PDB file as gemmi writes it, atoms N, CA and C in Angstrom:
CRYST1    1.000    1.000    1.000  90.00  90.00  90.00 P 1                      
ATOM      1  N   MET A   1       8.540  -5.709   9.326  1.00  0.00           N  
ATOM      2  CA  MET A   1       7.998  -5.285   8.051  1.00  0.00           C  
ATOM      3  C   MET A   1       7.198  -6.397   7.280  1.00  0.00           C  
ATOM      4  N   TYR A   2       7.717  -7.756   7.393  1.00  0.00           N  
ATOM      5  CA  TYR A   2       7.035  -8.805   6.656  1.00  0.00           C  
ATOM      6  C   TYR A   2       5.701  -9.015   7.382  1.00  0.00           C  
ATOM      7  N   LYS A   3       5.503  -8.707   8.602  1.00  0.00           N  
ATOM      8  CA  LYS A   3       4.253  -8.883   9.336  1.00  0.00           C  
ATOM      9  C   LYS A   3       3.174  -7.924   8.671  1.00  0.00           C  
ATOM     10  N   VAL A   4       3.715  -6.766   8.499  1.00  0.00           N  
ATOM     11  CA  VAL A   4       2.758  -5.750   7.940  1.00  0.00           C  
ATOM     12  C   VAL A   4       2.520  -6.017   6.371  1.00  0.00           C  
ATOM     13  N   LEU A   5       3.493  -6.548   5.735  1.00  0.00           N  
ATOM     14  CA  LEU A   5       3.343  -6.850   4.324  1.00  0.00           C  
ATOM     15  C   LEU A   5       2.668  -8.292   4.132  1.00  0.00           C  
ATOM     16  N   GLY A   6       2.437  -8.993   5.226  1.00  0.00           N  
ATOM     17  CA  GLY A   6       1.850 -10.306   5.112  1.00  0.00           C  
ATOM     18  C   GLY A   6       0.376 -10.309   4.911  1.00  0.00           C  
ATOM     19  N   ASP A   7      -0.269  -9.250   4.680  1.00  0.00           N  
ATOM     20  CA  ASP A   7      -1.771  -9.143   4.466  1.00  0.00           C  
ATOM     21  C   ASP A   7      -1.982  -8.903   3.115  1.00  0.00           C  
ATOM     22  N   LYS A   8      -2.882  -9.783   2.413  1.00  0.00           N  
ATOM     23  CA  LYS A   8      -3.080  -9.673   0.937  1.00  0.00           C  
ATOM     24  C   LYS A   8      -3.735  -8.241   0.554  1.00  0.00           C  
ATOM     25  N   ASN A   9      -4.567  -7.735   1.469  1.00  0.00           N  
ATOM     26  CA  ASN A   9      -5.131  -6.445   1.118  1.00  0.00           C  
ATOM     27  C   ASN A   9      -4.129  -5.291   1.123  1.00  0.00           C  
ATOM     28  N   ARG A  10      -3.188  -5.381   2.129  1.00  0.00           N  
ATOM     29  CA  ARG A  10      -2.125  -4.382   2.181  1.00  0.00           C  
ATOM     30  C   ARG A  10      -1.249  -4.581   0.860  1.00  0.00           C  
ATOM     31  N   LEU A  11      -0.937  -5.739   0.553  1.00  0.00           N  
ATOM     32  CA  LEU A  11      -0.216  -6.000  -0.659  1.00  0.00           C  
ATOM     33  C   LEU A  11      -0.863  -5.492  -1.910  1.00  0.00           C  
ATOM     34  N   ARG A  12      -2.171  -5.606  -2.036  1.00  0.00           N  
ATOM     35  CA  ARG A  12      -2.895  -5.043  -3.123  1.00  0.00           C  
ATOM     36  C   ARG A  12      -2.833  -3.631  -3.221  1.00  0.00           C  
ATOM     37  N   ILE A  13      -2.980  -2.963  -2.040  1.00  0.00           N  
ATOM     38  CA  ILE A  13      -2.885  -1.535  -1.965  1.00  0.00           C  
ATOM     39  C   ILE A  13      -1.475  -1.041  -2.437  1.00  0.00           C  
ATOM     40  N   LEU A  14      -0.470  -1.710  -1.924  1.00  0.00           N  
ATOM     41  CA  LEU A  14       0.939  -1.254  -2.213  1.00  0.00           C  
ATOM     42  C   LEU A  14       1.170  -1.450  -3.739  1.00  0.00           C  
ATOM     43  N   LEU A  15       0.710  -2.539  -4.363  1.00  0.00           N  
ATOM     44  CA  LEU A  15       0.935  -2.736  -5.724  1.00  0.00           C  
ATOM     45  C   LEU A  15       0.209  -1.703  -6.510  1.00  0.00           C  
ATOM     46  N   PHE A  16      -0.894  -1.308  -6.115  1.00  0.00           N  
ATOM     47  CA  PHE A  16      -1.677  -0.253  -6.802  1.00  0.00           C  
ATOM     48  C   PHE A  16      -0.937   1.117  -6.727  1.00  0.00           C  
ATOM     49  N   LEU A  17      -0.400   1.318  -5.555  1.00  0.00           N  
ATOM     50  CA  LEU A  17       0.274   2.624  -5.364  1.00  0.00           C  
ATOM     51  C   LEU A  17       1.696   2.743  -6.139  1.00  0.00           C  
ATOM     52  N   GLN A  18       2.124   1.573  -6.657  1.00  0.00           N  
ATOM     53  CA  GLN A  18       3.400   1.642  -7.391  1.00  0.00           C  
ATOM     54  C   GLN A  18       3.301   2.555  -8.625  1.00  0.00           C  
ATOM     55  N   SER A  19       2.077   2.771  -9.049  1.00  0.00           N  
ATOM     56  CA  SER A  19       1.928   3.638 -10.304  1.00  0.00           C  
ATOM     57  C   SER A  19       1.832   5.159  -9.895  1.00  0.00           C  
ATOM     58  N   GLY A  20       1.860   5.471  -8.633  1.00  0.00           N  
ATOM     59  CA  GLY A  20       1.767   6.790  -8.195  1.00  0.00           C  
ATOM     60  C   GLY A  20       0.793   7.033  -7.079  1.00  0.00           C  
ATOM     61  N   GLU A  21       0.715   8.252  -6.626  1.00  0.00           N  
ATOM     62  CA  GLU A  21      -0.067   8.528  -5.408  1.00  0.00           C  
ATOM     63  C   GLU A  21      -1.621   8.499  -5.873  1.00  0.00           C  
ATOM     64  N   LYS A  22      -2.394   8.015  -4.832  1.00  0.00           N  
ATOM     65  CA  LYS A  22      -3.845   7.927  -5.020  1.00  0.00           C  
ATOM     66  C   LYS A  22      -4.576   8.329  -3.808  1.00  0.00           C  
ATOM     67  N   ASN A  23      -5.821   8.751  -3.850  1.00  0.00           N  
ATOM     68  CA  ASN A  23      -6.634   8.996  -2.692  1.00  0.00           C  
ATOM     69  C   ASN A  23      -7.364   7.744  -2.229  1.00  0.00           C  
ATOM     70  N   VAL A  24      -7.958   7.805  -1.110  1.00  0.00           N  
ATOM     71  CA  VAL A  24      -8.648   6.600  -0.551  1.00  0.00           C  
ATOM     72  C   VAL A  24      -9.707   6.072  -1.461  1.00  0.00           C  
ATOM     73  N   THR A  25     -10.531   6.957  -1.994  1.00  0.00           N  
ATOM     74  CA  THR A  25     -11.632   6.548  -3.015  1.00  0.00           C  
ATOM     75  C   THR A  25     -11.064   5.754  -4.121  1.00  0.00           C  
ATOM     76  N   ALA A  26      -9.964   6.177  -4.721  1.00  0.00           N  
ATOM     77  CA  ALA A  26      -9.428   5.423  -5.857  1.00  0.00           C  
ATOM     78  C   ALA A  26      -8.928   4.187  -5.443  1.00  0.00           C  
ATOM     79  N   ILE A  27      -8.214   4.045  -4.230  1.00  0.00           N  
ATOM     80  CA  ILE A  27      -7.709   2.803  -3.687  1.00  0.00           C  
ATOM     81  C   ILE A  27      -8.878   1.854  -3.408  1.00  0.00           C  
ATOM     82  N   ALA A  28      -9.828   2.344  -2.746  1.00  0.00           N  
ATOM     83  CA  ALA A  28     -10.992   1.482  -2.367  1.00  0.00           C  
ATOM     84  C   ALA A  28     -11.593   0.890  -3.587  1.00  0.00           C  
ATOM     85  N   ASN A  29     -11.896   1.731  -4.543  1.00  0.00           N  
ATOM     86  CA  ASN A  29     -12.494   1.263  -5.793  1.00  0.00           C  
ATOM     87  C   ASN A  29     -11.592   0.092  -6.469  1.00  0.00           C  
ATOM     88  N   HIS A  30     -10.283   0.428  -6.506  1.00  0.00           N  
ATOM     89  CA  HIS A  30      -9.405  -0.610  -7.201  1.00  0.00           C  
ATOM     90  C   HIS A  30      -9.411  -1.968  -6.463  1.00  0.00           C  
ATOM     91  N   VAL A  31      -9.221  -1.917  -5.144  1.00  0.00           N  
ATOM     92  CA  VAL A  31      -9.085  -3.087  -4.371  1.00  0.00           C  
ATOM     93  C   VAL A  31     -10.450  -3.688  -3.965  1.00  0.00           C  
ATOM     94  N   GLU A  32     -11.490  -2.977  -4.281  1.00  0.00           N  
ATOM     95  CA  GLU A  32     -12.849  -3.510  -4.043  1.00  0.00           C  
ATOM     96  C   GLU A  32     -13.055  -3.676  -2.516  1.00  0.00           C  
ATOM     97  N   MET A  33     -12.838  -2.683  -1.730  1.00  0.00           N  
ATOM     98  CA  MET A  33     -12.891  -2.735  -0.317  1.00  0.00           C  
ATOM     99  C   MET A  33     -13.646  -1.406   0.100  1.00  0.00           C  
ATOM    100  N   GLU A  34     -14.277  -1.524   1.327  1.00  0.00           N  
ATOM    101  CA  GLU A  34     -14.825  -0.224   1.929  1.00  0.00           C  
ATOM    102  C   GLU A  34     -13.766   0.693   2.198  1.00  0.00           C  
ATOM    103  N   GLN A  35     -14.118   2.027   2.129  1.00  0.00           N  
ATOM    104  CA  GLN A  35     -13.163   3.133   2.424  1.00  0.00           C  
ATOM    105  C   GLN A  35     -12.694   3.003   3.741  1.00  0.00           C  
ATOM    106  N   SER A  36     -13.552   2.622   4.724  1.00  0.00           N  
ATOM    107  CA  SER A  36     -13.090   2.562   6.205  1.00  0.00           C  
ATOM    108  C   SER A  36     -12.118   1.441   6.317  1.00  0.00           C  
ATOM    109  N   ALA A  37     -12.220   0.425   5.664  1.00  0.00           N  
ATOM    110  CA  ALA A  37     -11.205  -0.727   5.749  1.00  0.00           C  
ATOM    111  C   ALA A  37      -9.951  -0.350   5.069  1.00  0.00           C  
ATOM    112  N   VAL A  38      -9.993   0.326   3.974  1.00  0.00           N  
ATOM    113  CA  VAL A  38      -8.866   0.844   3.276  1.00  0.00           C  
ATOM    114  C   VAL A  38      -8.045   1.870   4.206  1.00  0.00           C  
ATOM    115  N   SER A  39      -8.802   2.718   4.803  1.00  0.00           N  
ATOM    116  CA  SER A  39      -8.241   3.736   5.605  1.00  0.00           C  
ATOM    117  C   SER A  39      -7.460   3.084   6.880  1.00  0.00           C  
ATOM    118  N   HIS A  40      -8.043   2.014   7.345  1.00  0.00           N  
ATOM    119  CA  HIS A  40      -7.473   1.179   8.526  1.00  0.00           C  
ATOM    120  C   HIS A  40      -6.182   0.671   8.016  1.00  0.00           C  
ATOM    121  N   GLN A  41      -6.132   0.066   6.817  1.00  0.00           N  
ATOM    122  CA  GLN A  41      -4.941  -0.553   6.282  1.00  0.00           C  
ATOM    123  C   GLN A  41      -3.929   0.497   5.993  1.00  0.00           C  
ATOM    124  N   LEU A  42      -4.230   1.696   5.465  1.00  0.00           N  
ATOM    125  CA  LEU A  42      -3.335   2.718   5.165  1.00  0.00           C  
ATOM    126  C   LEU A  42      -2.726   3.282   6.490  1.00  0.00           C  
ATOM    127  N   LYS A  43      -3.550   3.250   7.593  1.00  0.00           N  
ATOM    128  CA  LYS A  43      -2.930   3.791   8.829  1.00  0.00           C  
ATOM    129  C   LYS A  43      -1.847   2.799   9.289  1.00  0.00           C  
ATOM    130  N   LEU A  44      -2.015   1.510   9.148  1.00  0.00           N  
ATOM    131  CA  LEU A  44      -0.989   0.516   9.480  1.00  0.00           C  
ATOM    132  C   LEU A  44       0.246   0.753   8.649  1.00  0.00           C  
ATOM    133  N   LEU A  45       0.055   0.933   7.386  1.00  0.00           N  
ATOM    134  CA  LEU A  45       1.163   1.142   6.425  1.00  0.00           C  
ATOM    135  C   LEU A  45       1.822   2.457   6.768  1.00  0.00           C  
ATOM    136  N   ARG A  46       1.112   3.509   7.052  1.00  0.00           N  
ATOM    137  CA  ARG A  46       1.771   4.818   7.519  1.00  0.00           C  
ATOM    138  C   ARG A  46       2.527   4.725   8.806  1.00  0.00           C  
ATOM    139  N   ASP A  47       1.982   4.044   9.736  1.00  0.00           N  
ATOM    140  CA  ASP A  47       2.609   3.864  11.050  1.00  0.00           C  
ATOM    141  C   ASP A  47       3.926   3.155  10.914  1.00  0.00           C  
ATOM    142  N   ASN A  48       4.027   2.289   9.883  1.00  0.00           N  
ATOM    143  CA  ASN A  48       5.226   1.506   9.646  1.00  0.00           C  
ATOM    144  C   ASN A  48       6.186   2.174   8.575  1.00  0.00           C  
ATOM    145  N   LYS A  49       5.828   3.331   8.218  1.00  0.00           N  
ATOM    146  CA  LYS A  49       6.559   4.157   7.248  1.00  0.00           C  
ATOM    147  C   LYS A  49       6.752   3.498   5.878  1.00  0.00           C  
ATOM    148  N   ILE A  50       5.729   2.758   5.456  1.00  0.00           N  
ATOM    149  CA  ILE A  50       5.619   2.148   4.202  1.00  0.00           C  
ATOM    150  C   ILE A  50       5.030   3.050   3.109  1.00  0.00           C  
ATOM    151  N   VAL A  51       3.967   3.770   3.584  1.00  0.00           N  
ATOM    152  CA  VAL A  51       3.409   4.749   2.713  1.00  0.00           C  
ATOM    153  C   VAL A  51       3.364   6.074   3.404  1.00  0.00           C  
ATOM    154  N   ALA A  52       3.351   7.139   2.570  1.00  0.00           N  
ATOM    155  CA  ALA A  52       3.358   8.521   3.046  1.00  0.00           C  
ATOM    156  C   ALA A  52       2.068   9.159   2.556  1.00  0.00           C  
ATOM    157  N   ALA A  53       1.641  10.201   3.340  1.00  0.00           N  
ATOM    158  CA  ALA A  53       0.431  10.913   2.981  1.00  0.00           C  
ATOM    159  C   ALA A  53       0.717  12.392   2.673  1.00  0.00           C  
ATOM    160  N   ARG A  54      -0.087  12.839   1.739  1.00  0.00           N  
ATOM    161  CA  ARG A  54       0.048  14.299   1.337  1.00  0.00           C  
ATOM    162  C   ARG A  54      -1.299  14.868   1.303  1.00  0.00           C  
ATOM    163  N   ARG A  55      -1.600  15.949   2.001  1.00  0.00           N  
ATOM    164  CA  ARG A  55      -2.915  16.597   1.960  1.00  0.00           C  
ATOM    165  C   ARG A  55      -2.958  17.693   0.889  1.00  0.00           C  
ATOM    166  N   ASP A  56      -4.022  17.684   0.143  1.00  0.00           N  
ATOM    167  CA  ASP A  56      -4.316  18.781  -0.772  1.00  0.00           C  
ATOM    168  C   ASP A  56      -5.768  19.237  -0.592  1.00  0.00           C  
ATOM    169  N   GLY A  57      -5.951  20.231   0.262  1.00  0.00           N  
ATOM    170  CA  GLY A  57      -7.256  20.661   0.627  1.00  0.00           C  
ATOM    171  C   GLY A  57      -7.874  19.631   1.589  1.00  0.00           C  
ATOM    172  N   LYS A  58      -9.069  19.132   1.148  1.00  0.00           N  
ATOM    173  CA  LYS A  58      -9.684  18.105   1.960  1.00  0.00           C  
ATOM    174  C   LYS A  58      -9.237  16.676   1.554  1.00  0.00           C  
ATOM    175  N   ILE A  59      -8.519  16.571   0.477  1.00  0.00           N  
ATOM    176  CA  ILE A  59      -8.196  15.186   0.013  1.00  0.00           C  
ATOM    177  C   ILE A  59      -6.808  14.807   0.438  1.00  0.00           C  
ATOM    178  N   ILE A  60      -6.616  13.592   0.888  1.00  0.00           N  
ATOM    179  CA  ILE A  60      -5.325  13.078   1.261  1.00  0.00           C  
ATOM    180  C   ILE A  60      -4.882  12.109   0.232  1.00  0.00           C  
ATOM    181  N   TYR A  61      -3.724  12.250  -0.250  1.00  0.00           N  
ATOM    182  CA  TYR A  61      -3.074  11.342  -1.245  1.00  0.00           C  
ATOM    183  C   TYR A  61      -2.062  10.542  -0.592  1.00  0.00           C  
ATOM    184  N   TYR A  62      -2.066   9.192  -0.986  1.00  0.00           N  
ATOM    185  CA  TYR A  62      -1.062   8.296  -0.431  1.00  0.00           C  
ATOM    186  C   TYR A  62      -0.219   7.778  -1.524  1.00  0.00           C  
ATOM    187  N   ALA A  63       1.042   7.509  -1.160  1.00  0.00           N  
ATOM    188  CA  ALA A  63       2.022   7.114  -2.077  1.00  0.00           C  
ATOM    189  C   ALA A  63       3.127   6.212  -1.309  1.00  0.00           C  
ATOM    190  N   LEU A  64       3.864   5.422  -1.990  1.00  0.00           N  
ATOM    191  CA  LEU A  64       4.871   4.648  -1.431  1.00  0.00           C  
ATOM    192  C   LEU A  64       5.858   5.523  -0.746  1.00  0.00           C  
ATOM    193  N   ALA A  65       6.250   5.332   0.503  1.00  0.00           N  
ATOM    194  CA  ALA A  65       7.212   6.132   1.174  1.00  0.00           C  
ATOM    195  C   ALA A  65       8.608   5.831   0.774  1.00  0.00           C  
ATOM    196  N   ASP A  66       8.779   4.525   0.361  1.00  0.00           N  
ATOM    197  CA  ASP A  66      10.099   3.997  -0.028  1.00  0.00           C  
ATOM    198  C   ASP A  66       9.905   2.944  -1.069  1.00  0.00           C  
ATOM    199  N   HIS A  67      10.508   3.221  -2.246  1.00  0.00           N  
ATOM    200  CA  HIS A  67      10.231   2.243  -3.387  1.00  0.00           C  
ATOM    201  C   HIS A  67      11.042   0.940  -3.159  1.00  0.00           C  
ATOM    202  N   HIS A  68      11.857   0.872  -2.168  1.00  0.00           N  
ATOM    203  CA  HIS A  68      12.631  -0.306  -1.824  1.00  0.00           C  
ATOM    204  C   HIS A  68      11.725  -1.406  -1.331  1.00  0.00           C  
ATOM    205  N   VAL A  69      10.511  -0.978  -0.853  1.00  0.00           N  
ATOM    206  CA  VAL A  69       9.439  -1.987  -0.432  1.00  0.00           C  
ATOM    207  C   VAL A  69       9.091  -2.857  -1.616  1.00  0.00           C  
ATOM    208  N   LEU A  70       8.957  -2.265  -2.787  1.00  0.00           N  
ATOM    209  CA  LEU A  70       8.611  -3.048  -3.985  1.00  0.00           C  
ATOM    210  C   LEU A  70       9.733  -4.025  -4.326  1.00  0.00           C  
ATOM    211  N   ASP A  71      10.909  -3.574  -4.190  1.00  0.00           N  
ATOM    212  CA  ASP A  71      12.123  -4.461  -4.435  1.00  0.00           C  
ATOM    213  C   ASP A  71      12.017  -5.662  -3.505  1.00  0.00           C  
ATOM    214  N   ILE A  72      11.763  -5.389  -2.245  1.00  0.00           N  
ATOM    215  CA  ILE A  72      11.633  -6.488  -1.287  1.00  0.00           C  
ATOM    216  C   ILE A  72      10.624  -7.376  -1.612  1.00  0.00           C  
ATOM    217  N   LEU A  73       9.430  -6.948  -2.026  1.00  0.00           N  
ATOM    218  CA  LEU A  73       8.287  -7.759  -2.442  1.00  0.00           C  
ATOM    219  C   LEU A  73       8.596  -8.542  -3.723  1.00  0.00           C  
ATOM    220  N   GLN A  74       9.298  -7.911  -4.654  1.00  0.00           N  
ATOM    221  CA  GLN A  74       9.645  -8.636  -5.851  1.00  0.00           C  
ATOM    222  C   GLN A  74      10.621  -9.768  -5.553  1.00  0.00           C  
ATOM    223  N   GLN A  75      11.572  -9.595  -4.734  1.00  0.00           N  
ATOM    224  CA  GLN A  75      12.511 -10.661  -4.394  1.00  0.00           C  
ATOM    225  C   GLN A  75      11.827 -11.732  -3.629  1.00  0.00           C  
ATOM    226  N   THR A  76      10.955 -11.367  -2.788  1.00  0.00           N  
ATOM    227  CA  THR A  76      10.205 -12.430  -2.053  1.00  0.00           C  
ATOM    228  C   THR A  76       9.388 -13.225  -2.919  1.00  0.00           C  
ATOM    229  N   PHE A  77       8.634 -12.653  -3.901  1.00  0.00           N  
ATOM    230  CA  PHE A  77       7.794 -13.382  -4.911  1.00  0.00           C  
ATOM    231  C   PHE A  77       8.735 -14.300  -5.772  1.00  0.00           C  
ATOM    232  N   GLU A  78       9.810 -13.719  -6.175  1.00  0.00           N  
ATOM    233  CA  GLU A  78      10.783 -14.664  -6.900  1.00  0.00           C  
ATOM    234  C   GLU A  78      11.283 -15.811  -6.205  1.00  0.00           C  
ATOM    235  N   HIS A  79      11.611 -15.548  -4.900  1.00  0.00           N  
ATOM    236  CA  HIS A  79      12.030 -16.635  -4.043  1.00  0.00           C  
ATOM    237  C   HIS A  79      10.995 -17.763  -3.932  1.00  0.00           C  
ATOM    238  N   VAL A  80       9.795 -17.277  -3.602  1.00  0.00           N  
ATOM    239  CA  VAL A  80       8.667 -18.271  -3.476  1.00  0.00           C  
ATOM    240  C   VAL A  80       8.480 -19.068  -4.696  1.00  0.00           C  
ATOM    241  N   LEU A  81       8.405 -18.448  -5.839  1.00  0.00           N  
ATOM    242  CA  LEU A  81       8.177 -19.013  -7.166  1.00  0.00           C  
ATOM    243  C   LEU A  81       9.295 -19.984  -7.536  1.00  0.00           C  
ATOM    244  N   HIS A  82      10.513 -19.627  -7.063  1.00  0.00           N  
ATOM    245  CA  HIS A  82      11.562 -20.442  -7.437  1.00  0.00           C  
ATOM    246  C   HIS A  82      11.711 -21.823  -6.694  1.00  0.00           C  
ATOM    247  N   ASN A  83      11.162 -21.812  -5.505  1.00  0.00           N  
ATOM    248  CA  ASN A  83      11.136 -23.069  -4.681  1.00  0.00           C  
ATOM    249  C   ASN A  83      10.121 -23.990  -5.090  1.00  0.00           C  
TER     250      ASN A  83                                                      
END                                                                             
């Protein structure tokens, strides 16, 4: 899991998704990346069951699959800042 979470772009995506589900366009605009690059990162996150996808017509919405991921990230950040 840490290998997947070790990428700054994936972290930025996850932190953005903590406020709720978003589509690729919203995520790409927020993290200032191309949609194709965001889609690639989301596929990695989906394959590792960190994000989930929900289709509504032609639009796919992404959300955190497990909010414990944010707890793990928070504890990691606290540990790094503590040392």
